[in-house]
C-alpha positions as CSV (number, residue, x, y, z in Angstrom):
1,M,0.0,0.0,0.0
2,S,1.3,3.4,-0.9
3,P,2.0,5.8,2.0
4,P,-0.6,8.6,2.6
5,N,1.5,11.3,1.1
6,H,2.5,9.2,-1.9
7,P,2.0,11.2,-5.2
8,I,-0.1,8.4,-6.8
9,R,-2.5,8.3,-3.7
10,S,-2.8,12.2,-3.6
11,A,-3.5,12.3,-7.3
12,H,-6.2,9.6,-6.9
13,D,-7.8,11.6,-4.0
14,R,-7.8,14.8,-6.1
15,R,-9.4,12.9,-9.0
16,Q,-12.2,11.6,-6.6
17,R,-12.8,15.1,-5.3
18,R,-13.1,16.5,-8.8
19,L,-15.5,13.7,-9.8
20,L,-17.7,14.4,-6.7
21,V,-17.8,18.1,-7.7
22,V,-18.7,17.2,-11.3
23,L,-21.5,14.8,-10.1
24,A,-22.8,17.5,-7.7
25,V,-22.9,20.1,-10.5
26,G,-24.6,17.5,-12.8
27,F,-27.3,16.8,-10.2
28,V,-27.9,20.5,-9.7
29,V,-28.2,21.1,-13.5
30,F,-30.5,18.0,-13.9
31,G,-32.7,19.2,-11.0
32,A,-33.0,22.6,-12.5
33,A,-33.8,21.3,-15.9
34,A,-36.4,18.9,-14.5
35,G,-38.0,21.7,-12.5
36,A,-38.1,23.9,-15.5
37,L,-39.7,21.2,-17.6
38,F,-42.3,20.5,-15.0
39,Y,-43.1,24.2,-14.7
40,V,-43.4,24.6,-18.5
41,S,-45.5,21.5,-18.9
42,Q,-48.2,22.6,-16.4
43,P,-51.5,23.7,-18.0
44,E,-52.0,27.4,-18.2
45,T,-55.1,28.6,-16.3
46,L,-57.0,31.5,-17.8
47,R,-59.7,33.5,-15.9
48,I,-62.8,34.1,-18.0
49,A,-65.6,36.5,-16.8
50,V,-69.1,35.6,-17.8
51,G,-72.6,36.3,-16.6
52,P,-75.2,36.4,-15.4
53,A,-75.4,33.0,-13.6
54,D,-77.4,30.3,-15.4
55,S,-77.5,32.3,-18.6
56,D,-76.8,30.7,-22.0
57,D,-73.3,32.3,-21.9
58,H,-72.6,31.0,-18.4
59,Q,-73.7,27.5,-19.3
60,L,-71.6,27.5,-22.4
61,V,-68.5,28.7,-20.5
62,E,-69.0,26.1,-17.8
63,A,-69.2,23.3,-20.5
64,M,-66.1,24.8,-22.1
65,A,-64.2,24.7,-18.8
66,E,-65.2,21.1,-18.2
67,A,-64.2,20.0,-21.7
68,F,-60.8,21.7,-21.3
69,G,-60.3,19.9,-18.0
70,D,-61.4,16.5,-19.2
71,E,-58.2,16.0,-21.1
72,S,-54.5,16.8,-20.5
73,R,-54.3,20.1,-22.4
74,T,-52.2,23.2,-22.3
75,V,-55.0,25.6,-21.2
76,R,-57.6,25.4,-18.6
77,L,-60.4,27.8,-17.7
78,S,-61.4,29.3,-14.4
79,P,-64.9,31.0,-14.8
80,I,-65.7,34.1,-12.9
81,T,-69.4,34.6,-12.6
82,T,-70.6,38.2,-13.0
83,G,-73.9,40.1,-13.1
84,G,-73.7,40.5,-16.9
85,A,-71.5,41.4,-19.9
86,V,-70.9,44.9,-18.7
87,E,-69.4,43.7,-15.5
88,S,-67.4,41.0,-17.3
89,L,-65.9,43.7,-19.6
90,A,-65.1,45.8,-16.6
91,L,-63.2,43.0,-15.0
92,L,-61.3,42.4,-18.2
93,G,-60.4,46.1,-18.4
94,A,-59.2,46.1,-14.8
95,G,-56.9,43.1,-15.4
96,K,-58.9,40.9,-13.1
97,A,-59.8,38.5,-15.9
98,D,-57.8,37.3,-18.9
99,L,-60.9,36.6,-21.0
100,A,-64.5,37.8,-21.1
101,I,-67.8,37.2,-22.8
102,G,-69.5,40.3,-24.2
103,R,-71.4,41.7,-27.1
104,G,-69.5,43.6,-29.7
105,D,-71.5,46.9,-29.5
106,L,-71.0,47.3,-25.7
107,G,-68.4,49.7,-24.3
108,M,-65.1,48.0,-24.7
109,P,-62.0,48.3,-22.5
110,A,-59.2,50.1,-24.3
111,H,-57.1,46.9,-24.7
112,A,-59.9,44.3,-25.4
113,Q,-59.4,42.3,-28.5
114,T,-61.4,39.6,-30.3
115,L,-60.4,35.9,-29.8
116,A,-63.4,34.2,-31.3
117,V,-67.1,34.8,-32.2
118,L,-69.4,33.1,-29.8
119,R,-72.4,33.7,-31.9
120,K,-74.0,36.2,-34.3
121,N,-76.9,38.2,-32.9
122,Y,-79.5,39.4,-35.5
123,A,-81.8,42.4,-35.0
124,V,-85.4,41.1,-35.6
125,L,-88.1,43.8,-35.9
126,W,-91.8,42.9,-36.4
127,S,-95.2,44.4,-35.8
128,P,-98.6,42.7,-35.2
129,T,-101.1,42.6,-38.0
130,G,-104.2,41.5,-36.1
131,A,-107.0,43.6,-34.5
132,Q,-106.4,45.6,-31.4
133,T,-106.7,43.7,-28.2
134,K,-110.2,43.7,-26.6
135,G,-110.5,46.3,-23.9
136,S,-107.7,48.5,-25.0
137,K,-108.3,52.2,-24.7
138,K,-105.8,53.1,-27.4
139,K,-107.2,54.6,-30.5
140,A,-106.8,52.4,-33.6
141,A,-104.0,53.5,-35.9
142,G,-102.6,52.4,-39.2
143,K,-100.5,49.2,-39.2
144,V,-96.7,49.4,-39.2
145,G,-95.4,48.2,-42.5
146,E,-91.9,49.6,-42.4
147,I,-89.4,51.3,-40.1
148,A,-90.4,54.7,-41.3
149,D,-93.9,54.1,-39.8
150,L,-92.5,53.9,-36.3
151,A,-92.5,57.6,-35.8
152,G,-95.0,58.4,-33.1
153,R,-95.3,54.7,-32.2
154,K,-94.1,52.5,-29.3
155,V,-91.5,49.7,-29.6
156,A,-91.1,46.9,-27.0
157,I,-87.5,45.8,-26.7
158,I,-86.8,42.3,-25.4
159,G,-83.9,42.3,-22.9
160,R,-83.1,45.1,-20.5
161,T,-79.6,45.8,-21.7
162,G,-78.9,49.3,-22.9
163,A,-77.1,47.9,-26.0
164,N,-80.5,46.8,-27.5
165,L,-81.9,50.3,-27.0
166,E,-78.8,51.8,-28.7
167,L,-79.1,49.4,-31.6
168,L,-82.7,50.5,-32.2
169,R,-81.7,54.1,-32.2
170,T,-79.0,53.3,-34.7
171,I,-81.5,51.7,-37.0
172,L,-84.0,54.6,-36.6
173,V,-81.4,57.2,-37.4
174,A,-80.2,55.4,-40.5
175,S,-83.8,55.0,-41.6
176,G,-84.6,58.7,-41.3
177,V,-86.7,58.4,-38.1
178,D,-86.0,60.7,-35.1
179,P,-85.4,58.3,-32.2
180,D,-86.9,60.9,-29.8
181,K,-90.3,60.4,-31.6
182,V,-90.3,56.7,-30.9
183,A,-91.4,55.5,-27.4
184,T,-89.7,52.4,-26.1
185,I,-90.3,49.9,-23.3
186,Q,-88.0,47.1,-22.3
187,Y,-89.1,43.7,-21.0
188,G,-87.0,40.9,-19.5
189,T,-86.3,37.9,-21.5
190,E,-88.7,35.9,-19.3
191,E,-91.6,38.3,-19.8
192,T,-92.6,37.3,-23.3
193,E,-96.3,36.6,-22.3
194,K,-96.6,40.0,-20.5
195,L,-95.0,41.7,-23.6
196,A,-97.6,40.0,-25.9
197,Q,-100.5,41.3,-23.8
198,D,-99.3,44.9,-23.9
199,A,-101.8,46.4,-26.4
200,T,-99.9,49.8,-26.4
201,V,-97.0,48.3,-28.3
202,D,-96.9,48.8,-32.0
203,A,-93.7,46.8,-32.8
204,Y,-91.1,44.6,-31.2
205,L,-87.4,44.2,-31.3
206,A,-85.4,41.1,-30.4
207,V,-81.7,40.7,-30.7
208,G,-80.2,37.2,-30.7
209,P,-79.2,34.2,-32.8
210,L,-81.7,33.1,-35.4
211,D,-82.5,29.9,-33.4
212,S,-82.9,31.8,-30.1
213,R,-85.7,30.3,-28.1
214,I,-86.4,33.7,-26.6
215,T,-87.0,35.3,-30.1
216,V,-89.1,32.4,-31.3
217,A,-91.2,32.4,-28.1
218,A,-91.8,36.2,-28.3
219,I,-92.9,36.0,-32.0
220,A,-95.3,33.1,-31.2
221,A,-96.7,34.8,-28.2
222,T,-97.4,38.1,-30.0
223,S,-99.0,36.2,-32.9
224,R,-101.4,34.5,-30.6
225,S,-102.4,37.8,-29.0
226,R,-102.0,40.4,-31.7
227,G,-102.1,38.5,-35.0
228,A,-99.5,37.2,-37.5
229,P,-96.1,39.1,-37.4
230,K,-95.1,41.5,-40.1
231,F,-91.3,41.6,-40.3
232,L,-89.8,45.0,-40.8
233,P,-86.7,45.1,-43.1
234,V,-83.7,47.3,-42.2
235,E,-83.2,48.6,-45.8
236,T,-80.2,50.7,-44.7
237,S,-78.3,47.7,-43.3
238,E,-75.3,48.1,-45.6
239,A,-75.0,51.8,-44.8
240,I,-75.2,51.1,-41.1
241,A,-72.4,48.5,-41.5
242,L,-70.2,51.0,-43.3
243,K,-70.7,53.6,-40.7
244,H,-70.4,51.3,-37.7
245,A,-67.7,48.7,-37.8
246,R,-69.4,46.7,-35.0
247,Y,-72.5,46.0,-37.0
248,E,-72.8,43.8,-40.2
249,A,-75.4,43.8,-42.9
250,E,-77.3,40.4,-42.9
251,E,-80.4,38.7,-44.1
252,I,-83.0,36.7,-42.2
253,P,-83.9,33.6,-44.2
254,G,-87.5,32.9,-45.0
255,S,-89.4,30.4,-42.7
256,I,-86.5,30.6,-40.1
257,F,-88.9,31.2,-37.2
258,N,-91.9,29.0,-38.4
259,A,-92.5,26.8,-41.4
260,N,-96.3,26.8,-41.7
261,P,-97.2,29.6,-41.9
262,P,-93.8,30.8,-43.0
263,W,-92.3,33.4,-40.7
264,P,-91.0,35.4,-42.4
265,E,-92.4,34.7,-45.9
266,D,-89.2,35.8,-47.6
267,K,-85.8,36.9,-46.7
268,V,-85.6,40.1,-44.7
269,E,-82.7,42.6,-44.5
270,T,-81.3,43.4,-41.1
271,I,-78.1,44.0,-39.2
272,S,-76.2,41.8,-36.8
273,V,-73.7,42.2,-34.0
274,N,-71.3,39.6,-32.8
275,H,-71.2,38.1,-29.3
276,L,-67.5,37.7,-28.6
277,I,-64.9,35.9,-26.6
278,L,-62.5,38.8,-25.8
279,A,-59.0,38.8,-24.5
280,R,-56.6,41.4,-23.1
281,K,-54.2,42.7,-25.7
282,E,-51.4,42.0,-23.2
283,L,-52.2,38.3,-23.1
284,S,-49.3,36.5,-24.8
285,E,-49.6,35.3,-28.4
286,A,-48.7,31.8,-27.3
287,K,-51.5,31.6,-24.7
288,V,-54.2,32.9,-27.0
289,A,-53.1,30.7,-29.8
290,A,-53.2,27.6,-27.5
291,F,-56.7,28.6,-26.3
292,Y,-57.9,29.2,-29.8
293,R,-56.7,25.8,-31.1
294,Q,-58.1,24.1,-28.0
295,L,-61.5,25.8,-28.3
296,F,-62.1,24.6,-31.8
297,A,-60.7,21.1,-30.9
298,V,-63.5,20.6,-28.4
299,R,-66.2,22.7,-30.0
300,D,-68.1,19.6,-31.3
301,A,-67.9,17.9,-27.9
302,I,-69.3,21.0,-26.2
303,A,-72.1,21.3,-28.8
304,Q,-73.4,17.9,-27.7
305,R,-74.1,19.3,-24.3
306,V,-74.9,23.0,-25.0
307,A,-76.5,23.7,-28.4
308,G,-75.1,27.3,-28.5
309,A,-71.5,25.9,-29.0
310,A,-72.3,25.2,-32.6
311,H,-72.4,28.9,-33.3
312,I,-68.7,29.4,-32.3
313,T,-66.8,30.6,-35.4
314,K,-63.5,32.2,-36.2
315,P,-63.3,36.1,-36.4
316,E,-62.8,37.8,-39.7
317,T,-59.1,38.8,-40.2
318,E,-59.3,40.0,-43.7
319,K,-61.1,43.2,-42.9
320,E,-60.9,45.8,-40.2
321,A,-63.2,45.0,-37.2
322,E,-63.9,46.3,-33.8
323,P,-62.5,45.2,-31.5
324,A,-59.4,44.1,-33.5
325,V,-58.6,40.4,-33.7
326,H,-55.9,39.3,-31.1
327,R,-52.6,38.6,-32.8
328,G,-52.5,35.1,-31.3
329,A,-55.8,34.1,-32.9
330,A,-55.0,35.8,-36.2
331,A,-51.7,33.9,-36.4
332,V,-53.5,30.6,-36.1
333,I,-56.2,31.6,-38.6
334,N,-53.8,33.0,-41.2
335,G,-51.2,30.2,-40.8
336,T,-48.5,32.7,-39.7
337,E,-48.0,31.3,-36.3
338,R,-44.3,31.2,-35.5
339,T,-42.8,27.9,-34.7
340,F,-40.8,27.2,-31.5
341,L,-37.5,27.7,-33.4
342,D,-38.8,30.9,-35.0
343,K,-39.7,32.3,-31.6
344,Y,-36.5,31.3,-29.7
345,S,-33.8,31.0,-32.4
346,D,-32.1,34.2,-31.0
347,Y,-32.1,32.6,-27.5
348,F,-30.6,29.4,-29.0
349,W,-27.7,31.4,-30.5
350,F,-27.2,33.2,-27.3
351,A,-27.3,30.0,-25.4
352,L,-24.6,28.5,-27.7
353,L,-22.4,31.5,-27.2
354,L,-23.0,31.2,-23.5
355,L,-22.2,27.5,-23.5
356,S,-19.0,28.2,-25.5
357,G,-18.0,30.7,-22.9
358,I,-18.9,28.4,-20.1
359,G,-16.8,25.6,-21.8
360,S,-13.8,27.9,-22.1
361,A,-14.2,28.9,-18.4
362,A,-14.6,25.2,-17.4
363,A,-11.4,24.3,-19.4
364,W,-9.5,27.1,-17.6
365,L,-10.9,26.0,-14.3
366,R,-10.0,22.4,-15.0
367,R,-6.4,23.4,-15.8
368,Y,-6.3,25.5,-12.7
369,L,-7.6,22.6,-10.5
370,N,-5.1,20.3,-12.2
371,R,-2.1,22.6,-11.7
372,D,-0.7,20.3,-9.1
373,D,-1.0,17.4,-11.4
374,R,0.8,19.3,-14.2
375,D,3.5,20.2,-11.8
376,D,3.9,16.5,-11.0
377,T,4.0,15.6,-14.7
378,T,6.7,18.2,-15.2
379,S,8.6,16.8,-12.3
380,H,8.5,13.3,-14.0
381,R,9.8,14.7,-17.2
382,N,12.5,16.6,-15.5
383,R,13.5,13.4,-13.6
384,I,13.9,11.5,-16.9
385,L,15.9,14.4,-18.4
386,A,18.2,14.2,-15.4
387,V,18.6,10.5,-16.1
388,V,19.4,11.3,-19.7
389,S,22.1,13.7,-18.5
390,G,23.5,11.1,-16.2
391,L,23.8,8.5,-19.0
392,R,26.7,10.4,-20.5
393,D,28.7,9.6,-17.4
394,A,27.6,5.9,-17.2
395,G,30.8,3.7,-17.1
396,S,29.3,0.3,-17.4
397,E,26.3,-1.8,-18.6
398,Q,25.3,-2.0,-14.9
399,D,24.9,1.8,-14.7
400,L,22.7,1.7,-17.8
401,L,20.5,-1.0,-16.3
402,V,20.1,1.1,-13.1
403,S,19.1,4.2,-15.2
404,Q,16.6,2.1,-17.2
405,R,15.0,0.7,-14.0
406,E,14.6,4.2,-12.7
407,V,12.9,5.4,-15.9
408,D,10.7,2.3,-15.8
409,A,9.5,3.3,-12.4
410,I,8.8,6.8,-13.5
411,I,6.8,5.5,-16.5
412,G,4.8,3.2,-14.2
413,E,3.8,6.2,-12.1
414,A,2.9,8.3,-15.1
415,L,0.7,5.6,-16.6
416,K,-1.1,5.1,-13.3
417,R,-1.8,8.8,-13.1
418,Y,-3.0,8.8,-16.7
419,D,-5.4,6.0,-15.8
420,D,-6.7,8.1,-12.9
421,G,-7.3,11.0,-15.2
422,A,-4.6,13.2,-13.6
423,I,-2.6,13.4,-16.8
424,E,-4.1,14.8,-20.0
425,Q,-3.5,13.3,-23.4
426,E,-1.4,16.2,-24.5
427,D,0.8,15.9,-21.4
428,L,1.3,12.2,-22.1
429,A,2.4,13.1,-25.7
430,A,5.0,15.5,-24.3
431,F,6.1,12.8,-21.9
432,G,6.6,10.4,-24.9
433,L,9.0,12.9,-26.5
434,V,11.2,12.8,-23.3
435,L,11.2,9.0,-23.3
436,E,12.2,8.9,-27.0
437,L,15.1,11.2,-26.0
438,F,16.1,8.7,-23.3
439,D,15.9,5.8,-25.7
440,H,18.2,7.5,-28.1
441,A,20.7,8.5,-25.3
442,L,20.6,5.0,-23.9
443,A,21.3,3.4,-27.3
444,E,24.1,5.8,-28.0
445,R,25.8,5.2,-24.7
446,R,25.5,1.5,-24.9
447,A,27.0,1.5,-28.3
448,A,29.9,3.7,-27.0
449,L,30.6,1.3,-24.1
450,Q,30.6,-1.7,-26.5
451,G,32.9,0.2,-28.9
452,D,31.0,-1.3,-31.8
453,P,28.3,1.0,-33.4
454,A,27.1,-1.9,-35.6
455,D,25.6,-3.6,-32.4
456,Q,23.5,-0.6,-31.5
457,A,20.3,-2.0,-32.9
458,K,20.8,-5.3,-31.0
459,T,21.6,-3.9,-27.6
460,S,19.4,-0.8,-27.5
461,A,16.9,-0.4,-24.6
462,P,13.2,-1.2,-25.1
463,T,11.2,1.6,-26.6
464,L,8.3,3.5,-24.9
465,A,5.8,1.1,-26.6
466,S,7.5,-2.0,-25.2
467,R,7.5,-0.5,-21.7
468,R,3.9,0.1,-21.9
């Protein structure tokens, strides 16, 4: 056994200490990488404001959140129940929600952008064509056949939101009717029978999807009480759409509300406004793109539970719209979404440069930590060079054998240190040059002692390769 302070033992101990340091650093790097991977792979939870409770919008969002959570996906939803779309948009504007459900013609927060169209709401105007309700004290008046006839009349609006009232005013102004000359009354969506019994009403307005049960129920109720409906066309729909980016010119198909008798009998011009899923502009492109892809991946599954999900469509990106389409959704729709490498190529190059710098620093650190080993290697070479110098004074074959045994011992130590990793490959190459010098000096001195240069090849000492 080598003594405690033996150079081979000390080199072995240093090698073990370096190995432990490398293992410790490796474990730290592996742990950091595993932690980062775990963090990145966690689903992103987005807060979505919707209301009121138990409304169609609320039920749809609840089904959407459940569908997102059923599978291992990148995005999950956390619904925030509000009193209605106005409150939902306020939460979005205050940064207390990431997403919100709201109608496109409501007051929007400055940084709200469209993510998807939840449904398209059509303005449906109609008037009763039957006789005045029995017992009414209102004087009979001419029937309402078009929007221009609404001056001096009363319109019942289904839904108590101010957005419906503003939409009616927009239609009246575009049709040349002073809104101040048209009386209005608003009924709740659950008050269709009460609305139908109000004999003071000359026309009705409903705003919703064409298959809305509220609109269909209101038309049916008024037809029972006041006679068949006369649908009023919005003949200025295209002009309204040009002046107001949040409205679109549309047509109500014939027989959409009833087949026999057909309501309406033929297509009717009107305007529509989108009901939107909105996102904050600051929400990252990657998060919005992930939500958009996931939404349309589960849309059919949601539609099996909530019929309204079938109306979810992508927003228009080819024309200017209000609110603007979020860049994350637009990238997916237009096929311009950047890949992982596109987004992070600059970071990769920086990482490569950083790793190169770390590698250089590690090499310097390694050489610094191995400075004692290099000193030992230099000492071994110097010892062999000293033996080479002593060969010139060797007076006998016995002296040559002693020198050769000494060099063999030095070679044994060097190879042992090389196996332990204490000597680098380039240091071993330099060590080989010194051994080659010793071989030549030994051969020359042996030839000189024998006095016969021709025997040099037969009596020369073993080479470095034979010693190894």
